[in-house]
LOVEX-474198 format. One record per residue (C-alpha): residue in one letter; x, y, z. Coordinates in steps of 0.05 Angstrom, whole numbers, padded with zeros to 5 digits. Each point is the difference from the previous one (the first is absolute). Layout:
<rs>
{rest A; x X; y Y; z Z}
...
</rs>
This chain:
<rs>
{rest P; x -00224; y -00513; z -00422}
{rest D; x 00019; y 00063; z -00052}
{rest I; x 00012; y 00040; z 00067}
{rest M; x 00028; y -00022; z 00068}
{rest T; x 00007; y 00054; z 00059}
{rest I; x 00039; y -00006; z 00063}
{rest N; x 00023; y 00039; z 00056}
{rest Y; x 00078; y 00017; z 00011}
{rest E; x 00001; y -00048; z 00074}
{rest N; x -00016; y -00056; z -00043}
{rest I; x 00050; y 00009; z -00064}
{rest P; x 00057; y -00048; z 00033}
{rest W; x -00053; y -00056; z 00011}
{rest M; x -00028; y 00007; z -00073}
{rest I; x 00075; y 00002; z -00030}
{rest D; x 00015; y -00067; z 00039}
{rest C; x -00056; y -00034; z -00027}
{rest M; x -00003; y 00022; z -00075}
{rest C; x 00073; y -00002; z -00010}
{rest K; x 00011; y -00066; z 00047}
{rest G; x 00049; y -00048; z -00037}
{rest G; x 00027; y 00055; z -00054}
{rest A; x -00069; y 00009; z -00025}
{rest S; x -00012; y 00059; z -00047}
{rest W; x -00031; y 00064; z 00026}
{rest P; x -00070; y -00001; z -00031}
{rest F; x -00017; y 00075; z -00008}
{rest R; x 00014; y 00033; z -00064}
{rest T; x -00019; y 00070; z 00041}
{rest V; x 00008; y 00023; z 00065}
{rest I; x -00029; y 00067; z 00030}
{rest A; x 00025; y 00011; z 00068}
{rest D; x -00047; y 00056; z 00031}
{rest E; x 00029; y 00038; z 00061}
{rest S; x 00066; y -00016; z -00031}
{rest T; x 00036; y 00046; z 00059}
{rest K; x -00007; y -00070; z 00031}
{rest L; x 00052; y -00021; z -00039}
{rest K; x 00048; y 00057; z 00013}
{rest G; x 00046; y -00046; z 00047}
{rest F; x 00018; y -00042; z -00057}
{rest R; x 00072; y -00015; z -00007}
{rest L; x 00046; y -00057; z -00035}
{rest R; x 00029; y -00014; z 00067}
{rest M; x -00042; y 00003; z 00067}
{rest G; x -00061; y 00044; z -00007}
{rest G; x -00076; y -00022; z 00021}
{rest Q; x -00022; y -00073; z -00012}
{rest R; x -00060; y 00020; z -00043}
{rest A; x 00041; y 00040; z -00047}
{rest A; x 00060; y -00051; z -00001}
{rest K; x -00041; y -00057; z -00021}
{rest L; x -00039; y 00044; z -00057}
{rest G; x 00071; y 00024; z -00021}
{rest R; x 00021; y -00076; z -00017}
{rest V; x -00060; y -00001; z -00048}
{rest C; x -00012; y 00069; z -00024}
{rest V; x 00043; y -00011; z -00066}
{rest R; x -00048; y -00044; z -00022}
{rest P; x -00066; y 00032; z -00007}
{rest H; x -00006; y 00036; z -00074}
{rest R; x -00022; y 00064; z 00029}
{rest W; x 00000; y 00024; z 00071}
{rest I; x -00042; y 00065; z 00026}
{rest N; x 00012; y 00033; z 00057}
{rest L; x -00061; y 00048; z 00032}
{rest T; x 00014; y 00051; z 00054}
{rest G; x -00028; y 00066; z 00019}
{rest T; x 00063; y 00016; z 00045}
{rest P; x 00058; y -00031; z -00042}
{rest A; x 00056; y 00034; z 00050}
{rest P; x -00038; y 00014; z 00067}
{rest N; x 00074; y 00012; z 00031}
{rest G; x 00044; y 00014; z -00049}
{rest L; x 00029; y -00016; z -00065}
{rest L; x 00032; y -00061; z 00029}
{rest D; x -00067; y -00035; z 00004}
{rest L; x 00001; y -00005; z -00078}
{rest W; x 00056; y -00054; z -00010}
{rest G; x -00038; y -00058; z 00024}
{rest Q; x -00061; y 00013; z -00031}
{rest Q; x 00029; y 00014; z -00071}
{rest Y; x 00049; y -00060; z 00004}
{rest F; x -00068; y -00041; z -00014}
{rest I; x -00015; y 00038; z -00063}
{rest D; x 00068; y -00006; z -00033}
{rest Q; x 00046; y -00036; z 00045}
{rest G; x 00049; y 00060; z 00007}
{rest A; x 00005; y 00026; z -00069}
{rest R; x -00020; y 00073; z 00019}
{rest L; x 00024; y 00007; z 00075}
{rest G; x 00060; y -00044; z 00005}
{rest L; x 00013; y -00074; z 00010}
{rest S; x 00003; y 00003; z 00071}
{rest F; x -00028; y 00046; z 00061}
{rest T; x 00068; y 00013; z 00018}
{rest G; x 00017; y 00028; z -00073}
{rest F; x -00064; y 00038; z -00001}
{rest K; x 00018; y 00036; z 00065}
{rest E; x 00073; y 00009; z -00020}
{rest R; x -00024; y 00035; z -00065}
{rest W; x -00046; y 00049; z 00020}
{rest F; x 00002; y 00007; z 00083}
{rest R; x 00051; y 00017; z 00053}
{rest P; x 00007; y -00022; z 00073}
{rest H; x -00031; y 00054; z 00046}
{rest P; x 00048; y 00035; z 00036}
{rest N; x -00025; y -00024; z 00065}
{rest G; x 00044; y -00066; z -00013}
{rest K; x -00054; y -00045; z 00011}
{rest S; x -00038; y -00042; z -00052}
{rest N; x -00037; y 00058; z -00028}
{rest W; x 00004; y 00017; z -00074}
{rest I; x -00015; y 00063; z -00033}
{rest P; x -00015; y 00013; z -00077}
{rest L; x 00053; y 00037; z -00042}
{rest P; x -00018; y 00064; z -00032}
{rest F; x -00015; y -00029; z -00071}
{rest A; x -00028; y -00067; z 00028}
{rest E; x -00077; y 00017; z -00004}
{rest E; x 00013; y 00027; z -00072}
{rest Q; x 00036; y -00054; z -00017}
{rest I; x -00045; y -00056; z 00031}
{rest H; x -00056; y 00026; z -00032}
{rest A; x 00022; y 00003; z -00063}
{rest A; x 00022; y -00070; z 00002}
{rest L; x -00072; y -00026; z 00020}
{rest Q; x -00033; y 00047; z -00049}
{rest D; x -00008; y -00045; z -00056}
{rest C; x -00028; y -00058; z 00042}
{rest T; x -00047; y 00039; z 00044}
{rest L; x -00067; y 00020; z -00002}
{rest T; x -00035; y 00059; z 00041}
{rest I; x -00075; y 00012; z 00007}
{rest R; x -00025; y 00043; z 00047}
{rest A; x -00074; y -00005; z 00010}
{rest K; x -00016; y 00082; z 00003}
{rest D; x 00029; y 00000; z -00068}
{rest W; x -00059; y -00043; z -00025}
{rest F; x -00050; y 00015; z 00051}
{rest D; x -00038; y 00065; z 00032}
{rest L; x 00032; y -00021; z 00070}
{rest R; x -00011; y 00053; z 00057}
{rest E; x 00066; y 00007; z 00035}
{rest P; x -00003; y -00017; z 00074}
{rest V; x -00015; y 00054; z 00051}
{rest V; x 00063; y 00002; z 00040}
{rest N; x -00004; y 00025; z 00077}
{rest N; x 00065; y 00007; z 00044}
{rest V; x -00025; y 00004; z 00070}
{rest Y; x 00055; y 00027; z 00046}
{rest V; x -00002; y -00015; z 00076}
{rest D; x 00047; y 00029; z 00054}
{rest L; x 00032; y -00042; z 00048}
{rest P; x -00008; y 00020; z 00074}
{rest A; x 00055; y 00031; z 00034}
{rest K; x 00020; y -00064; z 00042}
{rest A; x -00009; y -00042; z -00063}
{rest A; x 00043; y 00052; z -00043}
{rest R; x 00055; y -00003; z 00049}
{rest A; x 00004; y -00072; z -00001}
{rest Y; x 00002; y -00005; z -00076}
{rest R; x 00051; y 00046; z 00001}
{rest E; x 00040; y -00043; z 00047}
{rest M; x -00012; y -00057; z -00048}
{rest E; x 00021; y 00037; z -00060}
{rest N; x 00054; y 00036; z 00018}
{rest K; x 00040; y -00051; z 00050}
{rest M; x -00035; y -00070; z -00018}
{rest F; x -00020; y -00001; z 00072}
{rest M; x -00055; y 00023; z 00041}
{rest E; x -00035; y -00016; z 00069}
{rest L; x -00077; y 00019; z 00003}
{rest N; x -00036; y -00017; z 00065}
{rest G; x 00059; y -00030; z 00033}
{rest I; x 00009; y -00057; z -00058}
{rest E; x 00057; y -00002; z -00047}
{rest F; x 00005; y -00010; z -00067}
{rest E; x 00056; y -00009; z -00050}
{rest A; x 00009; y -00003; z -00080}
{rest F; x 00069; y -00026; z -00015}
{rest S; x -00002; y 00018; z -00078}
{rest A; x -00028; y 00051; z -00050}
{rest A; x -00057; y -00052; z -00023}
{rest A; x -00021; y -00012; z 00071}
{rest K; x 00010; y 00070; z 00015}
{rest S; x -00051; y 00023; z -00054}
{rest Q; x -00046; y -00055; z 00023}
{rest K; x -00007; y 00023; z 00067}
{rest C; x -00002; y 00069; z -00019}
{rest L; x -00062; y -00017; z -00049}
{rest Q; x -00033; y -00039; z 00059}
{rest M; x 00004; y 00062; z 00049}
{rest A; x -00033; y 00044; z -00060}
{rest S; x -00056; y -00049; z -00002}
{rest G; x -00010; y 00001; z 00079}
{rest A; x 00034; y -00059; z 00032}
{rest V; x 00065; y -00029; z -00008}
{rest Y; x 00028; y -00077; z 00014}
{rest L; x 00037; y -00011; z 00065}
{rest N; x 00070; y -00042; z -00005}
{rest Q; x -00007; y -00066; z 00020}
{rest D; x 00064; y -00004; z 00052}
{rest E; x 00007; y -00011; z 00077}
{rest D; x -00021; y 00070; z 00016}
{rest V; x -00073; y -00005; z -00027}
{rest K; x -00013; y -00075; z 00014}
{rest P; x -00055; y 00024; z 00047}
{rest L; x -00033; y 00033; z -00060}
{rest V; x -00005; y -00059; z -00037}
{rest N; x -00079; y 00005; z -00011}
{rest K; x 00010; y 00073; z -00020}
{rest P; x 00041; y -00002; z -00062}
{rest Y; x -00008; y 00067; z -00014}
{rest E; x -00013; y 00073; z 00027}
{rest V; x -00046; y 00047; z -00013}
{rest V; x 00033; y 00068; z -00017}
{rest H; x -00064; y 00041; z -00022}
{rest D; x -00065; y -00006; z -00035}
{rest E; x 00001; y 00058; z -00048}
{rest K; x -00011; y -00039; z -00059}
{rest L; x -00057; y -00042; z 00028}
{rest D; x -00036; y 00069; z 00011}
{rest A; x 00012; y 00018; z -00065}
{rest L; x -00019; y -00067; z -00036}
{rest E; x -00066; y 00014; z 00045}
{rest E; x -00008; y 00069; z -00034}
{rest I; x 00003; y -00036; z -00069}
{rest I; x -00048; y -00049; z 00014}
{rest E; x -00051; y 00045; z 00022}
{rest E; x 00005; y 00046; z -00060}
{rest A; x -00009; y -00063; z -00044}
{rest A; x -00068; y 00001; z 00024}
{rest G; x -00015; y -00069; z -00002}
{rest N; x 00042; y -00020; z -00057}
{rest P; x 00047; y -00058; z 00008}
{rest V; x 00072; y 00010; z 00023}
{rest L; x 00059; y -00041; z -00017}
{rest V; x 00062; y 00014; z 00050}
{rest A; x 00070; y -00027; z -00019}
{rest Y; x 00049; y -00015; z 00054}
{rest Q; x 00070; y -00020; z 00014}
{rest F; x 00008; y -00033; z 00064}
{rest R; x -00037; y -00045; z 00048}
{rest S; x -00003; y 00061; z 00059}
{rest D; x -00034; y 00042; z -00052}
{rest L; x -00046; y -00062; z -00012}
{rest D; x -00015; y -00012; z 00072}
{rest R; x -00018; y 00078; z 00020}
{rest L; x -00047; y 00007; z -00065}
{rest K; x -00045; y -00060; z 00025}
{rest K; x 00004; y 00026; z 00069}
{rest R; x -00024; y 00072; z -00026}
{rest F; x -00046; y -00018; z -00055}
{rest K; x -00045; y -00059; z 00028}
{rest N; x -00036; y -00008; z -00076}
{rest A; x 00070; y -00009; z -00030}
{rest R; x 00021; y -00068; z -00034}
{rest E; x 00068; y -00029; z -00019}
{rest L; x 00006; y -00032; z -00065}
{rest K; x 00009; y -00066; z 00011}
{rest S; x -00042; y -00041; z -00052}
{rest K; x -00041; y -00005; z -00062}
{rest K; x -00060; y 00009; z 00046}
{rest D; x 00028; y 00064; z 00023}
{rest E; x 00017; y 00025; z -00071}
{rest D; x -00077; y -00020; z -00024}
{rest E; x -00031; y 00036; z 00061}
{rest W; x 00037; y 00063; z -00011}
{rest N; x -00022; y -00004; z -00073}
{rest L; x -00069; y -00012; z 00020}
{rest G; x 00003; y 00063; z 00036}
{rest Q; x -00009; y -00038; z 00069}
{rest I; x 00073; y 00029; z 00030}
{rest D; x 00006; y 00073; z 00024}
{rest V; x 00072; y -00005; z 00010}
{rest L; x 00049; y -00048; z -00032}
{rest L; x 00065; y -00003; z 00028}
{rest V; x 00053; y -00025; z -00054}
{rest H; x 00076; y -00016; z 00000}
{rest P; x 00028; y 00026; z -00065}
{rest A; x 00046; y -00063; z -00006}
{rest S; x -00051; y -00044; z 00005}
{rest A; x -00059; y 00038; z -00034}
{rest G; x 00041; y 00028; z -00052}
{rest H; x -00011; y -00051; z -00063}
{rest G; x -00059; y -00042; z -00020}
{rest L; x -00053; y 00033; z 00039}
{rest N; x -00057; y 00034; z -00030}
{rest L; x -00031; y 00048; z 00048}
{rest Q; x -00032; y 00060; z -00038}
{rest H; x -00070; y -00025; z 00013}
{rest G; x 00006; y 00016; z 00069}
{rest G; x 00025; y 00071; z -00002}
{rest H; x 00045; y 00057; z -00030}
{rest I; x 00033; y 00031; z 00062}
{rest I; x 00067; y -00027; z 00032}
{rest V; x 00039; y 00029; z 00055}
{rest F; x 00079; y -00020; z 00010}
{rest F; x 00004; y -00004; z 00075}
{rest S; x 00070; y -00009; z 00001}
{rest H; x 00058; y -00005; z -00051}
{rest D; x 00053; y -00040; z -00032}
{rest W; x 00057; y 00008; z -00051}
{rest N; x -00033; y -00052; z -00045}
{rest L; x -00030; y 00031; z -00063}
{rest E; x -00023; y -00061; z -00035}
{rest N; x -00045; y -00016; z 00066}
{rest Y; x -00016; y 00065; z -00002}
{rest Q; x -00030; y 00011; z -00074}
{rest Q; x -00029; y -00069; z 00007}
{rest V; x -00045; y 00006; z 00059}
{rest I; x -00025; y 00068; z -00034}
{rest E; x -00014; y -00038; z -00062}
{rest R; x -00052; y -00042; z 00034}
{rest I; x -00049; y 00057; z 00005}
{rest G; x 00038; y 00044; z -00052}
{rest P; x -00037; y 00034; z -00062}
{rest V; x 00010; y -00047; z -00046}
{rest R; x -00033; y -00058; z 00038}
{rest Q; x -00058; y 00056; z 00017}
{rest M; x -00001; y 00010; z -00075}
{rest Q; x -00003; y -00073; z -00015}
{rest S; x -00054; y -00016; z 00049}
{rest G; x -00044; y 00054; z -00022}
{rest Y; x 00007; y 00045; z 00050}
{rest D; x 00004; y 00078; z -00012}
{rest R; x 00036; y 00024; z 00066}
{rest P; x 00065; y 00035; z 00023}
{rest V; x 00047; y -00044; z 00032}
{rest Y; x 00021; y 00032; z 00068}
{rest I; x 00076; y -00007; z 00024}
{rest H; x 00007; y 00022; z 00076}
{rest H; x 00070; y -00001; z 00031}
{rest L; x 00009; y 00012; z 00072}
{rest I; x 00073; y 00030; z 00007}
{rest A; x 00030; y 00015; z 00064}
{rest R; x 00031; y 00071; z -00009}
{rest G; x 00077; y 00000; z 00006}
{rest T; x 00010; y -00075; z 00000}
{rest L; x 00020; y -00055; z -00047}
{rest D; x -00063; y 00001; z -00027}
{rest E; x 00014; y 00060; z -00044}
{rest V; x 00068; y -00034; z -00018}
{rest V; x -00045; y -00065; z -00029}
{rest M; x -00044; y 00052; z -00030}
{rest V; x 00057; y 00026; z -00044}
{rest R; x 00038; y -00075; z -00010}
{rest R; x -00074; y -00023; z -00030}
{rest E; x 00000; y 00059; z -00048}
{rest S; x 00071; y 00010; z -00020}
{rest K; x 00023; y -00066; z 00007}
{rest R; x 00067; y 00033; z 00030}
{rest D; x 00045; y -00054; z 00041}
{rest V; x -00027; y -00013; z 00068}
{rest Q; x 00075; y 00014; z 00034}
{rest D; x 00008; y 00069; z -00036}
{rest L; x -00073; y 00018; z 00030}
{rest L; x 00011; y -00023; z 00068}
{rest R; x 00073; y 00036; z -00005}
{rest A; x -00034; y 00067; z -00028}
{rest A; x -00054; y -00001; z 00053}
{rest M; x 00047; y -00008; z 00060}
{rest V; x 00038; y 00066; z -00032}
{rest L; x -00061; y 00037; z -00007}
{rest R; x -00027; y -00018; z 00073}
{rest R; x 00074; y 00019; z 00026}
{rest A; x -00008; y 00065; z -00038}
{rest A; x -00071; y 00014; z 00029}
</rs>
């Protein structure tokens, strides 16, 4: 055939089959859609799929990367993708060299790196001759999404427990102890609490609660979501969640809600047969067409990952609506627990500021308040 398609998961198998015994790579052109899946490529170590491709990528006459989010978590994401274009000609022959040229270690002493003041301008200039940016809104009459931030206030008891977790990495709620031993774990615990439930530590103290993996803290977001669904007046609503506890509680509150698990769920949503579809951004962010089923999305809970956030919106976004012939606006509702890390995540996604810096700034503001 003239054109062959394959998913990323089967790439190592394909290369083993086609290049067995030293056989030559048969493709003159390679187009890597959602190329951020290659951002983890390194000359040594790195992901298996990208590593396999890296061994043969010098052989195609032309390599094209396609992505709507080239640097979802910062400029460091660019090197691995760009290597397949020019084998290091623009951003350096190694990831280590790339980091040392344009970044410096984070002051917290961990493995985080932050860009130098001139890094963004120089990296953009280096990639300018081989990069083409096309924005649909420059070519089509697209409606901008209608964004609605819905704030909820934690009940007094939940707010006190949240402050304990945020300030001391420790809390006690209803006689059950919870602990978070790192900033990453701490932020996850805080985001869980902001959504309404927190997972229990699996240790000797909580073994009797093995059938109760999480503790419900509040239902404020469930109440707010119920209002949004009522205001939708029968229009289907897509709900994005982050934690399994969210999914359990959403199913319990909304009996007509369906978790997206199969092609059958996707098809029935697009036929208008599902009132509320529950999706996780990590699994529903690529490859799905959900625009036929609705134009309203609610983010019940939040996560730091910008790419997943943008991609799940695009499943029903303005471009998809226009391509399918629908003249209707896209509504994006964010359920935000006031005074919690929900607000910090919103800033992170809008500004791409470093997570650690945002956490530190949030703590300073909390103490000052």
